[in-house]
A tleap script that builds the chain and sets N, CA, C and O, in Angstrom:
source leaprc.protein.ff14SB
mol = sequence {
  NMET ILE ASP LYS SER LYS MET SER ARG ALA
  ASN THR ILE LEU ASP ILE LEU GLU GLY LEU
  ASP GLY ASN HIE ILE LEU ASP VAL TYR LEU
  SER GLY TYR GLN ASN GLY ARG GLU SER GLY
  TYR ALA LEU LYS GLN PHE CYS SER LYS GLY
  ASP LYS GLN VAL ALA PHE ALA GLU ASN ARG
  ASN SER ASP ASP THR VAL VAL TYR PHE GLY
  LYS THR LEU ASP PHE ASN PHE SER ASP ASN
  VAL PRO SER GLU LYS VAL TYR LYS LYS ALA
  VAL TYR PHE ARG PHE ASP LYS VAL GLN ASP
  ALA ALA GLU ALA ILE PHE GLU TYR LEU CARG
}
set mol.1.N position { 22.995 61.293 39.765 }
set mol.1.CA position { 23.629 61.727 38.533 }
set mol.1.C position { 24.497 60.501 37.739 }
set mol.1.O position { 25.440 59.918 38.274 }
set mol.2.N position { 24.062 60.248 36.511 }
set mol.2.CA position { 24.879 59.364 35.553 }
set mol.2.C position { 25.707 60.152 34.869 }
set mol.2.O position { 25.239 61.097 34.233 }
set mol.3.N position { 27.149 59.884 34.886 }
set mol.3.CA position { 28.117 60.607 34.374 }
set mol.3.C position { 28.317 59.891 32.821 }
set mol.3.O position { 28.739 58.737 32.884 }
set mol.4.N position { 28.139 60.273 31.826 }
set mol.4.CA position { 28.111 59.702 30.434 }
set mol.4.C position { 29.272 60.493 29.660 }
set mol.4.O position { 29.447 60.298 28.457 }
set mol.5.N position { 30.032 61.362 30.368 }
set mol.5.CA position { 30.898 62.095 29.547 }
set mol.5.C position { 31.945 61.167 29.116 }
set mol.5.O position { 32.326 61.426 27.974 }
set mol.6.N position { 32.504 60.221 29.633 }
set mol.6.CA position { 33.521 59.261 29.048 }
set mol.6.C position { 33.012 58.618 27.724 }
set mol.6.O position { 33.851 58.309 26.879 }
set mol.7.N position { 31.793 58.413 27.509 }
set mol.7.CA position { 31.462 57.795 26.580 }
set mol.7.C position { 30.870 58.728 25.140 }
set mol.7.O position { 30.403 58.289 24.090 }
set mol.8.N position { 31.089 60.064 25.546 }
set mol.8.CA position { 30.606 60.964 24.468 }
set mol.8.C position { 31.460 60.788 23.108 }
set mol.8.O position { 30.794 60.729 22.075 }
set mol.9.N position { 32.478 60.724 23.029 }
set mol.9.CA position { 33.396 60.528 22.016 }
set mol.9.C position { 32.966 58.991 21.252 }
set mol.9.O position { 32.795 58.866 20.040 }
set mol.10.N position { 32.864 58.071 22.097 }
set mol.10.CA position { 32.262 56.747 21.287 }
set mol.10.C position { 30.873 56.899 20.836 }
set mol.10.O position { 30.457 56.250 19.877 }
set mol.11.N position { 30.169 57.690 21.456 }
set mol.11.CA position { 28.633 57.904 21.117 }
set mol.11.C position { 28.522 58.644 19.658 }
set mol.11.O position { 27.691 58.392 18.785 }
set mol.12.N position { 29.713 59.757 19.608 }
set mol.12.CA position { 29.793 60.632 18.386 }
set mol.12.C position { 30.107 59.664 17.283 }
set mol.12.O position { 29.413 59.731 16.269 }
set mol.13.N position { 31.189 58.658 17.362 }
set mol.13.CA position { 31.638 57.687 16.613 }
set mol.13.C position { 30.327 56.902 16.053 }
set mol.13.O position { 30.118 56.864 14.841 }
set mol.14.N position { 29.561 56.355 16.870 }
set mol.14.CA position { 28.504 55.739 16.371 }
set mol.14.C position { 27.590 56.405 15.570 }
set mol.14.O position { 27.002 55.944 14.592 }
set mol.15.N position { 27.505 57.531 16.047 }
set mol.15.CA position { 26.312 58.399 15.311 }
set mol.15.C position { 26.905 58.751 13.659 }
set mol.15.O position { 26.135 58.906 12.711 }
set mol.16.N position { 28.029 58.815 13.579 }
set mol.16.CA position { 28.715 59.168 12.396 }
set mol.16.C position { 28.678 58.003 11.614 }
set mol.16.O position { 28.193 58.146 10.491 }
set mol.17.N position { 29.142 56.684 11.987 }
set mol.17.CA position { 28.806 55.479 11.442 }
set mol.17.C position { 27.615 55.051 10.795 }
set mol.17.O position { 27.549 54.509 9.692 }
set mol.18.N position { 26.512 55.384 11.697 }
set mol.18.CA position { 25.068 55.332 11.237 }
set mol.18.C position { 24.736 56.114 9.908 }
set mol.18.O position { 24.167 55.620 8.934 }
set mol.19.N position { 25.158 57.345 10.016 }
set mol.19.CA position { 25.186 58.237 8.692 }
set mol.19.C position { 26.226 57.478 7.490 }
set mol.19.O position { 25.847 57.445 6.320 }
set mol.20.N position { 27.290 57.001 7.817 }
set mol.20.CA position { 27.926 56.497 6.556 }
set mol.20.C position { 27.197 55.337 6.033 }
set mol.20.O position { 27.167 54.961 4.861 }
set mol.21.N position { 26.590 54.796 7.092 }
set mol.21.CA position { 25.724 53.126 6.630 }
set mol.21.C position { 24.665 53.466 6.161 }
set mol.21.O position { 23.802 52.622 6.401 }
set mol.22.N position { 24.198 54.558 5.429 }
set mol.22.CA position { 23.108 54.663 4.927 }
set mol.22.C position { 22.277 53.916 4.148 }
set mol.22.O position { 21.052 54.037 4.122 }
set mol.23.N position { 23.171 52.855 3.272 }
set mol.23.CA position { 22.650 51.703 2.458 }
set mol.23.C position { 22.837 50.383 3.375 }
set mol.23.O position { 22.876 49.289 2.811 }
set mol.24.N position { 22.952 50.470 4.764 }
set mol.24.CA position { 22.741 49.403 5.721 }
set mol.24.C position { 23.976 48.111 5.300 }
set mol.24.O position { 23.691 46.919 5.412 }
set mol.25.N position { 24.940 48.450 4.959 }
set mol.25.CA position { 25.692 47.385 4.277 }
set mol.25.C position { 26.593 46.870 5.404 }
set mol.25.O position { 27.217 45.834 5.174 }
set mol.26.N position { 26.730 47.431 6.520 }
set mol.26.CA position { 27.394 46.760 7.793 }
set mol.26.C position { 26.468 46.004 8.528 }
set mol.26.O position { 25.285 46.293 8.709 }
set mol.27.N position { 27.086 44.997 8.951 }
set mol.27.CA position { 26.275 43.843 9.700 }
set mol.27.C position { 26.913 43.394 10.770 }
set mol.27.O position { 27.484 42.304 10.752 }
set mol.28.N position { 26.891 44.243 11.916 }
set mol.28.CA position { 27.696 44.188 13.080 }
set mol.28.C position { 27.033 44.183 14.299 }
set mol.28.O position { 25.893 44.647 14.319 }
set mol.29.N position { 27.640 43.645 15.561 }
set mol.29.CA position { 27.143 43.570 16.696 }
set mol.29.C position { 27.894 44.506 17.488 }
set mol.29.O position { 29.120 44.581 17.409 }
set mol.30.N position { 27.141 45.280 18.309 }
set mol.30.CA position { 27.575 46.395 19.312 }
set mol.30.C position { 27.697 45.668 20.612 }
set mol.30.O position { 26.810 45.003 21.148 }
set mol.31.N position { 29.048 45.906 21.100 }
set mol.31.CA position { 28.730 45.750 22.634 }
set mol.31.C position { 29.908 46.764 23.412 }
set mol.31.O position { 30.705 47.415 22.736 }
set mol.32.N position { 29.904 46.795 24.585 }
set mol.32.CA position { 30.951 47.719 25.093 }
set mol.32.C position { 32.203 47.199 25.191 }
set mol.32.O position { 32.469 46.000 25.114 }
set mol.33.N position { 33.253 48.408 25.423 }
set mol.33.CA position { 34.494 48.163 25.526 }
set mol.33.C position { 34.940 48.942 26.685 }
set mol.33.O position { 34.640 50.118 26.890 }
set mol.34.N position { 35.725 48.156 27.477 }
set mol.34.CA position { 36.303 49.131 28.978 }
set mol.34.C position { 37.660 48.553 28.917 }
set mol.34.O position { 37.899 47.386 28.606 }
set mol.35.N position { 38.469 49.387 29.213 }
set mol.35.CA position { 39.865 48.993 29.726 }
set mol.35.C position { 40.486 50.323 30.524 }
set mol.35.O position { 40.843 51.342 29.931 }
set mol.36.N position { 40.550 50.148 31.900 }
set mol.36.CA position { 41.018 51.269 32.809 }
set mol.36.C position { 39.866 52.275 32.208 }
set mol.36.O position { 38.701 52.120 31.841 }
set mol.37.N position { 40.859 53.482 32.297 }
set mol.37.CA position { 39.859 54.803 31.771 }
set mol.37.C position { 39.504 55.013 30.317 }
set mol.37.O position { 39.161 56.084 29.816 }
set mol.38.N position { 39.641 53.762 29.663 }
set mol.38.CA position { 39.116 54.065 28.179 }
set mol.38.C position { 37.698 53.284 28.219 }
set mol.38.O position { 37.566 52.073 28.397 }
set mol.39.N position { 36.872 54.041 28.058 }
set mol.39.CA position { 35.159 53.415 27.796 }
set mol.39.C position { 34.661 53.795 26.700 }
set mol.39.O position { 34.582 54.982 26.383 }
set mol.40.N position { 34.181 52.626 25.837 }
set mol.40.CA position { 33.699 53.002 24.441 }
set mol.40.C position { 32.870 51.822 23.795 }
set mol.40.O position { 32.124 51.140 24.497 }
set mol.41.N position { 32.979 51.658 22.800 }
set mol.41.CA position { 32.401 50.508 21.955 }
set mol.41.C position { 33.141 49.594 21.322 }
set mol.41.O position { 34.241 49.931 20.885 }
set mol.42.N position { 32.659 48.245 21.156 }
set mol.42.CA position { 33.510 47.268 20.267 }
set mol.42.C position { 32.278 46.739 18.978 }
set mol.42.O position { 31.138 46.347 19.228 }
set mol.43.N position { 32.810 46.851 17.806 }
set mol.43.CA position { 31.719 46.288 17.021 }
set mol.43.C position { 32.428 45.018 16.475 }
set mol.43.O position { 33.640 44.942 16.274 }
set mol.44.N position { 31.502 44.012 16.257 }
set mol.44.CA position { 31.939 42.867 16.047 }
set mol.44.C position { 31.069 42.170 14.790 }
set mol.44.O position { 29.870 41.917 14.909 }
set mol.45.N position { 31.899 41.872 13.468 }
set mol.45.CA position { 31.212 41.486 12.263 }
set mol.45.C position { 31.669 39.845 12.101 }
set mol.45.O position { 32.820 39.450 12.284 }
set mol.46.N position { 30.782 39.180 11.808 }
set mol.46.CA position { 30.882 37.682 11.554 }
set mol.46.C position { 30.520 37.573 9.868 }
set mol.46.O position { 29.380 37.914 9.554 }
set mol.47.N position { 31.187 37.241 9.083 }
set mol.47.CA position { 30.990 36.893 7.563 }
set mol.47.C position { 31.559 35.861 7.175 }
set mol.47.O position { 32.221 35.175 7.954 }
set mol.48.N position { 31.399 35.543 5.831 }
set mol.48.CA position { 32.006 34.647 5.000 }
set mol.48.C position { 33.140 35.008 4.784 }
set mol.48.O position { 33.928 34.074 4.637 }
set mol.49.N position { 33.704 36.366 4.673 }
set mol.49.CA position { 35.203 36.815 4.247 }
set mol.49.C position { 35.923 36.737 5.652 }
set mol.49.O position { 37.112 37.053 5.684 }
set mol.50.N position { 35.276 36.331 6.848 }
set mol.50.CA position { 36.182 36.062 8.039 }
set mol.50.C position { 35.467 37.309 9.110 }
set mol.50.O position { 34.600 38.118 8.778 }
set mol.51.N position { 35.968 37.207 10.149 }
set mol.51.CA position { 35.306 37.895 11.069 }
set mol.51.C position { 36.545 38.942 11.336 }
set mol.51.O position { 37.748 38.809 11.114 }
set mol.52.N position { 35.754 40.096 11.931 }
set mol.52.CA position { 36.687 41.698 12.215 }
set mol.52.C position { 35.979 42.076 13.499 }
set mol.52.O position { 34.795 41.865 13.762 }
set mol.53.N position { 36.912 42.682 14.277 }
set mol.53.CA position { 36.237 43.423 15.216 }
set mol.53.C position { 37.161 44.658 15.460 }
set mol.53.O position { 38.373 44.607 15.252 }
set mol.54.N position { 36.511 45.776 15.916 }
set mol.54.CA position { 37.131 46.967 16.315 }
set mol.54.C position { 36.599 47.462 17.695 }
set mol.54.O position { 35.475 47.132 18.074 }
set mol.55.N position { 37.348 48.192 18.383 }
set mol.55.CA position { 37.180 48.852 19.379 }
set mol.55.C position { 37.566 50.236 19.746 }
set mol.55.O position { 38.768 50.502 19.744 }
set mol.56.N position { 36.716 51.142 20.058 }
set mol.56.CA position { 37.279 52.495 20.114 }
set mol.56.C position { 36.739 53.304 21.170 }
set mol.56.O position { 35.672 53.075 21.739 }
set mol.57.N position { 37.631 54.401 21.447 }
set mol.57.CA position { 37.245 55.219 22.924 }
set mol.57.C position { 38.164 56.350 22.753 }
set mol.57.O position { 39.012 56.496 21.873 }
set mol.58.N position { 37.864 57.131 23.733 }
set mol.58.CA position { 38.777 58.372 23.921 }
set mol.58.C position { 40.217 57.704 24.587 }
set mol.58.O position { 40.166 56.841 25.463 }
set mol.59.N position { 40.966 58.014 24.265 }
set mol.59.CA position { 42.506 57.515 24.544 }
set mol.59.C position { 42.539 57.803 26.318 }
set mol.59.O position { 42.110 58.829 26.845 }
set mol.60.N position { 43.020 56.885 26.891 }
set mol.60.CA position { 43.222 57.179 28.460 }
set mol.60.C position { 44.402 58.230 28.810 }
set mol.60.O position { 44.375 58.928 29.824 }
set mol.61.N position { 45.365 58.258 27.921 }
set mol.61.CA position { 46.503 59.181 28.233 }
set mol.61.C position { 46.369 60.690 27.552 }
set mol.61.O position { 47.127 61.556 27.988 }
set mol.62.N position { 45.298 61.084 26.348 }
set mol.62.CA position { 45.062 62.077 26.177 }
set mol.62.C position { 43.721 62.147 25.772 }
set mol.62.O position { 42.873 61.368 26.207 }
set mol.63.N position { 43.410 63.309 24.719 }
set mol.63.CA position { 42.001 63.395 24.274 }
set mol.63.C position { 41.766 63.137 22.868 }
set mol.63.O position { 40.819 63.617 22.244 }
set mol.64.N position { 42.692 62.329 22.360 }
set mol.64.CA position { 42.823 61.617 21.179 }
set mol.64.C position { 41.799 60.525 21.225 }
set mol.64.O position { 41.345 60.149 22.306 }
set mol.65.N position { 41.398 59.968 20.006 }
set mol.65.CA position { 40.638 58.663 19.912 }
set mol.65.C position { 41.414 57.742 19.531 }
set mol.65.O position { 42.268 57.964 18.673 }
set mol.66.N position { 41.231 56.341 20.196 }
set mol.66.CA position { 42.031 55.397 20.093 }
set mol.66.C position { 41.203 54.157 19.461 }
set mol.66.O position { 40.229 53.646 20.013 }
set mol.67.N position { 41.746 53.753 18.210 }
set mol.67.CA position { 41.091 52.517 17.550 }
set mol.67.C position { 41.962 51.399 17.448 }
set mol.67.O position { 43.140 51.541 17.120 }
set mol.68.N position { 41.381 50.137 17.746 }
set mol.68.CA position { 42.068 49.011 17.805 }
set mol.68.C position { 41.281 48.139 16.592 }
set mol.68.O position { 40.060 48.048 16.468 }
set mol.69.N position { 42.149 47.620 15.867 }
set mol.69.CA position { 41.491 46.745 14.552 }
set mol.69.C position { 42.089 45.438 14.858 }
set mol.69.O position { 43.196 45.222 15.353 }
set mol.70.N position { 41.084 44.500 14.444 }
set mol.70.CA position { 41.735 42.955 14.711 }
set mol.70.C position { 40.560 41.984 14.439 }
set mol.70.O position { 39.449 42.384 14.091 }
set mol.71.N position { 40.902 40.578 14.634 }
set mol.71.CA position { 40.043 39.733 14.625 }
set mol.71.C position { 39.341 39.538 15.868 }
set mol.71.O position { 39.841 40.038 16.875 }
set mol.72.N position { 38.091 38.788 15.980 }
set mol.72.CA position { 37.214 38.743 17.285 }
set mol.72.C position { 38.176 37.956 18.542 }
set mol.72.O position { 38.177 38.170 19.754 }
set mol.73.N position { 38.895 37.073 17.807 }
set mol.73.CA position { 39.877 36.330 18.873 }
set mol.73.C position { 41.079 37.243 19.342 }
set mol.73.O position { 41.737 37.025 20.360 }
set mol.74.N position { 41.276 38.278 18.480 }
set mol.74.CA position { 42.357 39.237 19.303 }
set mol.74.C position { 41.979 40.012 20.394 }
set mol.74.O position { 42.658 40.903 20.905 }
set mol.75.N position { 40.529 39.530 20.837 }
set mol.75.CA position { 40.074 40.736 21.807 }
set mol.75.C position { 39.593 39.763 22.807 }
set mol.75.O position { 39.340 38.616 22.438 }
set mol.76.N position { 39.435 40.134 24.102 }
set mol.76.CA position { 39.093 39.430 25.351 }
set mol.76.C position { 37.292 39.523 25.220 }
set mol.76.O position { 36.694 40.512 24.798 }
set mol.77.N position { 36.768 38.484 25.604 }
set mol.77.CA position { 35.499 38.381 25.253 }
set mol.77.C position { 34.349 38.904 26.314 }
set mol.77.O position { 33.177 39.109 25.998 }
set mol.78.N position { 34.848 39.063 27.497 }
set mol.78.CA position { 34.320 39.789 28.411 }
set mol.78.C position { 33.998 41.304 28.468 }
set mol.78.O position { 32.898 41.812 28.683 }
set mol.79.N position { 35.328 42.000 28.203 }
set mol.79.CA position { 35.382 43.481 28.164 }
set mol.79.C position { 35.923 43.916 26.704 }
set mol.79.O position { 36.009 45.099 26.373 }
set mol.80.N position { 36.226 42.994 25.991 }
set mol.80.CA position { 36.761 43.513 24.536 }
set mol.80.C position { 38.035 44.270 24.513 }
set mol.80.O position { 38.369 45.125 23.692 }
set mol.81.N position { 38.734 43.803 25.595 }
set mol.81.CA position { 40.475 44.368 25.674 }
set mol.81.C position { 40.955 43.745 24.606 }
set mol.81.O position { 40.515 42.639 24.293 }
set mol.82.N position { 42.035 44.434 23.816 }
set mol.82.CA position { 42.557 43.689 22.848 }
set mol.82.C position { 43.689 43.095 23.256 }
set mol.82.O position { 44.087 43.317 24.399 }
set mol.83.N position { 44.307 42.351 22.508 }
set mol.83.CA position { 45.560 41.404 22.424 }
set mol.83.C position { 46.703 42.455 22.645 }
set mol.83.O position { 46.578 43.629 22.295 }
set mol.84.N position { 47.849 41.941 23.262 }
set mol.84.CA position { 49.015 42.713 23.014 }
set mol.84.C position { 49.274 43.064 21.733 }
set mol.84.O position { 49.664 44.212 21.519 }
set mol.85.N position { 49.097 42.096 20.597 }
set mol.85.CA position { 49.621 42.345 19.244 }
set mol.85.C position { 48.521 43.418 18.854 }
set mol.85.O position { 49.030 44.335 18.209 }
set mol.86.N position { 47.209 43.562 19.052 }
set mol.86.CA position { 46.480 44.506 18.591 }
set mol.86.C position { 46.460 45.812 19.326 }
set mol.86.O position { 46.038 46.834 18.783 }
set mol.87.N position { 46.898 45.789 20.518 }
set mol.87.CA position { 46.940 46.858 21.243 }
set mol.87.C position { 48.522 47.756 20.612 }
set mol.87.O position { 48.517 48.974 20.436 }
set mol.88.N position { 49.570 47.020 20.389 }
set mol.88.CA position { 50.651 47.610 19.702 }
set mol.88.C position { 50.521 48.186 18.512 }
set mol.88.O position { 51.405 48.914 18.060 }
set mol.89.N position { 49.104 47.855 17.699 }
set mol.89.CA position { 48.964 48.545 16.427 }
set mol.89.C position { 47.809 49.389 16.579 }
set mol.89.O position { 47.068 49.700 15.648 }
set mol.90.N position { 47.678 49.742 17.744 }
set mol.90.CA position { 46.757 50.834 17.637 }
set mol.90.C position { 46.769 52.116 16.901 }
set mol.90.O position { 47.865 52.646 16.719 }
set mol.91.N position { 45.653 52.709 16.435 }
set mol.91.CA position { 45.673 53.712 15.702 }
set mol.91.C position { 44.806 54.976 16.300 }
set mol.91.O position { 43.619 54.878 16.609 }
set mol.92.N position { 45.573 56.158 16.411 }
set mol.92.CA position { 45.377 57.409 16.817 }
set mol.92.C position { 44.815 58.257 16.133 }
set mol.92.O position { 45.121 58.165 14.944 }
set mol.93.N position { 43.880 59.325 16.453 }
set mol.93.CA position { 43.324 60.094 15.721 }
set mol.93.C position { 43.184 61.246 16.681 }
set mol.93.O position { 42.829 60.987 17.831 }
set mol.94.N position { 43.464 62.693 16.273 }
set mol.94.CA position { 43.617 63.654 17.075 }
set mol.94.C position { 42.246 63.929 17.592 }
set mol.94.O position { 41.412 63.453 16.821 }
set mol.95.N position { 41.740 64.495 18.568 }
set mol.95.CA position { 40.716 64.738 19.247 }
set mol.95.C position { 39.662 65.459 18.496 }
set mol.95.O position { 38.479 65.483 18.836 }
set mol.96.N position { 40.175 66.062 17.429 }
set mol.96.CA position { 39.086 67.016 16.634 }
set mol.96.C position { 38.956 66.253 15.040 }
set mol.96.O position { 38.491 66.861 14.077 }
set mol.97.N position { 39.422 64.914 14.972 }
set mol.97.CA position { 39.439 64.085 13.859 }
set mol.97.C position { 38.463 62.689 14.189 }
set mol.97.O position { 38.727 61.488 14.135 }
set mol.98.N position { 37.410 63.322 14.497 }
set mol.98.CA position { 36.276 62.099 14.827 }
set mol.98.C position { 35.709 61.750 13.895 }
set mol.98.O position { 35.219 60.622 13.953 }
set mol.99.N position { 35.557 62.420 12.845 }
set mol.99.CA position { 34.982 61.836 11.387 }
set mol.99.C position { 36.134 60.897 10.918 }
set mol.99.O position { 35.821 59.715 10.777 }
set mol.100.N position { 37.198 61.191 10.703 }
set mol.100.CA position { 38.410 60.533 10.248 }
set mol.100.C position { 38.333 58.969 10.801 }
set mol.100.O position { 38.196 58.006 10.046 }
set mol.101.N position { 38.447 58.874 12.301 }
set mol.101.CA position { 38.266 57.685 12.943 }
set mol.101.C position { 36.922 56.779 12.503 }
set mol.101.O position { 37.019 55.636 12.058 }
set mol.102.N position { 35.852 57.373 12.673 }
set mol.102.CA position { 34.550 56.827 12.001 }
set mol.102.C position { 34.675 56.180 10.802 }
set mol.102.O position { 34.391 54.999 10.600 }
set mol.103.N position { 35.208 57.163 9.812 }
set mol.103.CA position { 35.714 56.644 8.528 }
set mol.103.C position { 36.314 55.598 8.243 }
set mol.103.O position { 35.920 54.734 7.460 }
set mol.104.N position { 37.863 55.608 9.202 }
set mol.104.CA position { 38.493 54.370 9.092 }
set mol.104.C position { 37.852 52.940 9.829 }
set mol.104.O position { 38.142 51.776 9.552 }
set mol.105.N position { 37.090 53.338 10.641 }
set mol.105.CA position { 36.294 52.009 11.132 }
set mol.105.C position { 35.312 51.473 10.191 }
set mol.105.O position { 34.993 50.285 10.156 }
set mol.106.N position { 34.845 52.378 9.435 }
set mol.106.CA position { 33.598 52.140 8.325 }
set mol.106.C position { 34.236 51.176 7.145 }
set mol.106.O position { 33.736 50.165 6.650 }
set mol.107.N position { 35.426 51.773 6.868 }
set mol.107.CA position { 36.210 51.146 5.697 }
set mol.107.C position { 36.783 49.845 6.097 }
set mol.107.O position { 37.013 48.915 5.324 }
set mol.108.N position { 36.998 49.857 7.388 }
set mol.108.CA position { 37.368 48.252 7.882 }
set mol.108.C position { 36.639 47.330 7.799 }
set mol.108.O position { 37.010 46.283 7.268 }
set mol.109.N position { 35.276 47.511 8.366 }
set mol.109.CA position { 34.164 46.617 8.508 }
set mol.109.C position { 33.451 46.433 7.017 }
set mol.109.O position { 32.730 45.473 6.747 }
set mol.110.N position { 33.676 47.195 6.363 }
set mol.110.CA position { 32.985 47.266 4.956 }
set mol.110.C position { 33.046 45.906 4.177 }
set mol.110.O position { 32.543 45.813 3.057 }
savepdb mol mol.pdb
quit
């Protein structure tokens, strides 16, 4: 059996983002994010306005969603772990506010 439960929150956020991006305005690359017990995704955007990156997952210490916002150089290239600077500015959303987390990610990458 493959346990996908740790990725369910991140998968839900991806589904919501796809719905929000009905006009296909986001141009991002998807990759995995892994930091200890936090398993999720990273979205990277490279454009003329500059690069952006977001990593998101269920927080390791609670049921909340954690989102890290920064530039691509603010994240480790192998597993997308955020720098200390980005880590300290993490944004947390209550476990039942997944829609809010997805909307914040969408607005940042827009």
